C-alpha angles and dihedrals in degrees: 000000000000112000116238123194127199112207114197110206132027098219126112095295093047097049093044090053090045092056092047092051095046089054086061093046093248117158110243139184121189118206113204123184095206132054092256144043128240101075112212092003095062098087115230109203104214118198094214144011106262114234104229091215095058107034132039098192116124122206118232092226127043094191114132122212099257097038120137125182117274091210128057116257090246085074094044105059129124121218115271101022135068125203113263117270111269096032109145116251089240103029131184120266087254092063091048090052090049087055090050089049090054090049093053091048096046094054096036094238102148094076089066096053122099106201128207090024109134107190111227100170143008123195136181118227133170091269093049141269122340120207115205119194131179087262106039148336128257125191153186099051116161093204138018121207116193109210101159095127137237099262102061106100117049118232109230113194117220104246121178112247100019091133092056098055112114097206133060122293110198136170121231087246089083099034113117112150138002094237096104091054096058111147092354133126105241131190116209113193120199128059101217131096098293092046092052095046097042093046089052092048093048091050089068090072107014127092094226135356117209102199108199129188147082107309109192126192093251098043099119092176087070106035100160117086134174093001137085112252144164131088091303098027089244100126121091130171123236137175122267122293119267097186143339125242131193096273104002145031134243115224129213089253092054097256117137115201106203134220098029110177102182143008125211116194113212090177102133132233142291132216120258130167106172092170089067095063111130100016102065102041091141095061135053114249103173139053123031097332141045122202151321086262129170107254085351086283115071129064098230097211090057113005091190081086111072140170126216128190102018098128123107128202089031136106096271101197092048097043092047089051092053093044091049092048092052093045089052090052090051095045092048090049091241087120130029133213124228119258121273097266093049091050092050091050091051091048092050092048092049094048092048091052092052093048091048089054089058100260122138121217090261089063097049093096095044094093105171107151091002089070095080095065087045090052091053093047093052091046090054092048094046095043093244120145110246115211101166092240096139090050090054092048095049092047091050091045093052089055091047092051092048091050094049103032096159101043111010092145091060096050122084110261110216109174094197096047 
């Protein structure tokens, strides 16, 4: 019987897997919810910031207008295609999408994509998997690969008083430009990359930016502390929010900045796979964790269901490439998975090791330095030569970012310097 694979999602993970499977002459169908491929990298120009209290719609891309990559392109390549000569080391999201567009064209992937097909249910029958979308149903798939990404559903913290605030409360998912915040006092909550960059962008038009979050000593995304900074010295860092009032906020340290006009939540995303309800009752598929999964990819009860691109704190393009390569080896029967009991034993051992190292379940997918051993393992399984190049690049990049905290994107990045 010819093997058929359903790929859910035409973002980076989905198109990388598609290319790997086509190289092995596997029949594929890609289901994409939107009218276009590219996932997060296909910029969605929103006309407004969506108030989280009034609208539940989620945009398919969280890219804001001025966004540039926070990793060098040497860490953001897909197998089989380099970026064009002359591409900036830290390009705009538009140039990354142009690269993705070239990738799709080079490998002839678009013909396999079914657009505007929001998957609402998947189900396993004797003949194989059935994919049900809002428009139609498609059946007899041997495998299903979920490639819908890890930054799809905004995480909204529960803050006392949100309903009483008189201004807009938006999530970074719908932030595009600073125009609507002209001459306003804006709170930005969340001290990671998006919080730093969006607070800086907003400061170009706002009166004041109250940047709230947990600012650790080694948080190089937010290097300024205890001083006003930004182009107009109108950004200042504050502790996390305790509660929200009608026109102000109360901070954890008791301070109450007055006359707050807007709040932007840069609080990240959570996992959610509503189309899996009923078939994966033995694993968690929402919140800050998915699993337990074998190798953080395969559903152990039925490994013909797999997930690609879930990991955080890792080099997404590279990890997705390795996961896709190994999945292609398994699907083509060039590699085999252990039996169910062996997979469960390996999952239990891995989880126990993470817990013993002090990690909670919500941190299991935040790989950071753990990713390098994972890279090597996947390379071994997929018969790919591992040379540690991505480890070297990330180490060099961390030093570069620490050295040029204010403008690392505008400084030459020389990994061997």
